[in-house]
N, C-alpha and C positions, 0 to 999 in steps of 0.2 A: 684606600683611605689615606695612606701616607702621601700619595701624589696630590690629593686634595689639600692636605695640610700644607705641603710645600708650596703649592700654587698660590694659596691664599696668603701664606706668609710672605711670598715674594712680592705680592701686590702691596702688602702693608709696608714692607721694607722700602719699596720704591716710592711709595706715597709719603711716608713720614721720614723726616730727617734723622730721627733717632728713636726708632720703635723700641719699646722696652720689652725685654723677654724676662718672664718670671719662671724659674725652674719649677717643675712639677715633680714632687716626691711620692707620687702614687705608685710608681713602679716597685718591683721587688728589690731587695737589697741583699748584700752578702755580708757575712761575718768577716770583717777585715782583720787580718793578722791573728785570727783565733782569739780576739779580744772581746767578743760578746759574752761577758761573764754573767751578768744579771740584768733584769729589768725588761723594758719594752721599748720598741721603736715604731713610730707610725706617722702618717701624714694627716694634717688637718687643714682647715681653711681652703677646701677644694683642691688639696694637694700642694698648696703654695708654702706650707710650713712643715718642716721636719721636726718632730717632737721625739726627744730621747730621754728616757728615765732609767736611772740605775748606773751601771758600769759597763759601757759598751762602745765599740768602734764599728762602724758600718761603711760599706762602699756601694755606690751606685754605678753600674756599668753604662758607658756611653762613649761618645766621641767628643772630647773636650779639646778644642783648638785654642792655644794661648799664643798671642803675639805680643810684641812690645807695647802695644796700645790697649791690651785687655784690662778692663777695670770692672770689678764686681762690687755691687752694693749688697752687703751682708748684714741682715738684721738679726741680732743675737739676744737671747734671754737665758738666764740661769737662776734657779731658786737658791743655789748656794755654789760656793767655789770648791771644785774637786781638785784633782791633780793636774788635769789637762782638759781644756775646752778649745776646740778649733776645727779647722778643716784643711784638706790638702789633696794632692793628686798622686796617682801611682799607675802602673801598667799591669798590675796583678793584685791579688788580694792577700799576698804574703808580705808581712812586715819583716823585711830582712835587716838584721842588725847592722850590716855593713852598708849596703846600697841605700836603705831607707833611713836608718838612724844616723849614720856618720856622713854619708855623701848626699843624702836627700833632705838635709835640713832646710834648704830653700824651697822645698815643695810643700811644706806644711806651715800654716799660719795660725798662731796661737792668739786667742782673745783673753783667756783667763786661766788661772790655775796656780797651785802652790809650787809646781815643778815648771821647768822651762824646756821647751823643745820647738825647733823650727824658727821661722821668722818672728822676731820679737817686736817689730815696729808697731803692731796692733795689740799688743798685750797690755791693754789699759782698762779692761773691765774689772772694776773692784767693788762695785755696789750690787750685790745680789738682789733679785726681784725687780730689776729695772730693765728696760728695753733700750738697746743701743744699736745704731746703724753705723757700720764701718765702710768706708770707701777704700777697698783693697786694690792697690795698683799691682795686680798680679804680674803683669808684663815686665815690671822692674826687677823681678827676682828670678823668673824662669820663662822660657818659651818652649813651644813644642806641642805635640799631640799626646794626650793621655787617655787611657781607657777606663780609669776609675776615679770617681770623686768621693773622697773619704771624709767622714765626720767623726769627731772624737768627743766622747763624754766619759772621761776617765775619772772614776772615783772608787778607789780600792778601799778607802777608809771612811770613817764617820757614817756608817750605815748604808753606803752606796745608794743614796736616795736623791741625788741631784736631778732636777727636772730642767732640761735645756731645750731650746728651740732655735732653729735656723731658717731663714728664708733668703733667697738670693735672686737678685735682678741684675740685668746688664743690658746695655744698648749695643753690645758687640754681637751682631747677627751671625758672626762666624764662630763664636765661642762654643755653642752647644748644638750637636746634631741629635742628641738624645737626652734623657731623663724625662722626656716627653715634650718639653717646650710648652707653649701655651696650649690649652685644650682646644679641640676642634670646634666646639660650640662657641668658645670665646672668639676664635679667629673668624668664624663665619659671621657672627654678630658685628664684629669690628668692620669686616669687609662690606657687609650690607649697609652699615652706617655711613661708611665712606662713599658708597655708591649713591645713597639717598642725598647726602649733602652735596655731592657733585652735581646731581640732576637739579636739585633745588637752586643751586647757584647759577645754573645755565638759563633759568626761566627769566 
């Protein structure tokens, strides 16, 4: 099945100048840094949206290749502002005080929160219950390959009942080799559509 997905995806990438990849959060996740304290985490909208409720940090295992040109479109929503809301990258699921907190500040991107951590260029979300899309120029801050994509919904106070959601899209076909990528059915339908249009144009 993986070979089928890769084959179809190659056709799409070759045919389209900038095929959009939407990450799929249907896969299992890990308790990152032992910070899954309360609440629930799940995927909606066919896996395209990650929903986080309560006070939790989670990580999705994959192969995430970041180059100087990698840009992610991240759509974010939160019902209220906790201490930290954002995402980042790591190579394990341990949040080490030195490597991750002190030296890893360029690997985490904050969108909202009463505390500050990581890259602050996108920490502009101040109106809860609104949807905002951020164009995050990841490659300006770090490059390399990481095995964990981390999401933060940190709310230790005020009832720990923040409801946050994330969805991520990119046209960088080298960025992700896992979190599932587009679903098989979606890729097959897109491929068939391209074949149909191509045949129609030749008539």
